[in-house]
N, C-alpha and C positions, 0 to 999 in steps of 0.2 A: 378922328383920333380919340381913343378912350383915355381919360385921365385916371391914373391910379393914385391912390392915397397911401402915404406911408404913415403908419400908426406910431406915435411916440408914446412909449410906456416906461414904467419903472417897476422893479421887483426887488424884494429885500430878503436876504438870508439873515434870519434871527436865530441865534443859538443860545441855549441855556444848558449848561452841563453837556451831556452827550445827545441832546434832543434839539430839534428844529421846529419852529412855529410854522405850521402849515394850515391853510384854510381849505375847507370842503365846500365846494360850490355846486349849486343846482344848475344843471345844463339842459333842462327840459325833460319832461316825463319823470321817471323815477331814478334817472341816472345822475350820479354826482361825480365830480372830478376833484383832484387835489392839486393845490398850487401854493407857491409862496404868496404872501401878501403882495399884491401887484395891481396895477391898473393904468389907465390912460392918464397922461399928463394933460391937465385942463388948459384952455387958452388963458394966457396971462400968468401962468405958473411955470417954474423950472422943474427939473427932475428932483431936486432935493425937497422942495416944498410939496411936490406931487407925491413922493413916496411917503413922507411923513403923514400926509393926509390919508393916503390909501391904507397904510398900516393901521392907523387909528380907526378908520371906518370899517375895515374888514376884521380886525382882531380885538378892538377895544384896548389895545396897548399903546402907550407912548413909548418911543424908543429913542436911543441916542445913536445916531449914525456914526460909525467909526471909520469906514473905508468905502472906496468906490471900486467896484469890480470891473467897470468898463462898460462899453456898449456892445450888446449882442444883437446881431442881425439875424432875423428869422423869417424865412419865406414859407408860407403855408402852401399846402397842395392846391388851394383854391386861388392862388395868385396874389394873396395879400402879403405885404411886407411890414414887419415890425422892427423898429429900432428900440430895443429894450435896455434901459440903464439899470445895471445891477449894483446893489448896495449891500453892505454888511452893517448890522446894528445889534445893539444889546438892549434887552427889554429893561425899562426903568419903572414904569407905573402902569398898573392895571386899572382901567377906568370903570369897568363893569357897566359900560353903555351898550345900547343895542347895536347890532351889526348890520351891515348892508343887507338888503333883502335877499340877494342871491347867495349869501353865505349861510350855510346850514349848520356849520360847526367849525371850531378851531381845535387843532390837535398839536401836541408836542410829540414828535415822532423821531425815532432814531434813523440814521442813514440807511440801515438795513431795511427798516419798515418802508421808507420812501422808495428804495430800490425795488422792493417787492411790489409796491403800487405801480411803479414804472413798468415792471415786467408784465403786470396784469393789464397794462394799457389804461390805467386810471389817472395818470398825471395829465394836467391840462396842456403842458408843453414839455418837450424834451430838455428845455433849458433849466428846469427845476433842479435836476441832478447835476447838470453842468455847472450851474452857479454854486451849488454846495461844494462840489469838488474843487472849484477854483478858490473858494473862500478857505477851505481846509488846506489847500496847497500854498496859501499866502499870495496868490496872484491878484494883488490889489494895488490901488493907488490912493494917495491922500485926497480927501474931499476937495481940497483947494484946486484940483485940476478942473473943477466945474466952476464956471463964473456965471452966476445968476444975476 
C-alpha cells in the first residue's frame, strides 16, 4: 500500500488600493510562475504563524492578517493533495530584507494583470484567482475560527 502525503500550506491575499502583492518564482530553467505569498506550514507551527513567516520570507513585508478565507483542497494531476489555508492581510511594514532564494521578484498587480497571467498559464495554481475573487466577494471568516 502506497502512503500518500497531504501537504498543509497557507497563502495570503494582500491588497493595497487596486493591486495585489504577487511573487514571481523560479521553477527551473528560465521559466517563472506567479503566486500569492504562500508556502508549507512547518512542523510545530499553525497556519497563522506559517503564513506570517512565509509572507515575510517571500516579500519582505510584515502584514496584519484581517480574515480567514477558509481551506482550499487542491489535487494536482500528479496525485498530490494540498490543504491550503487562505488568508487576507493588509501590508504594514516593508522590511527591505532579502527574499527566499526561489523568489525572483515581487509585484503589485491588478486583478486584470493576474487574470492575464492565468490565461497565459503563468500562475502556479488556479487557486490564486479563486482566493482573490473570494476575498473581493467578502467570503471570509474571523481569524478566531483557527485555534492554534
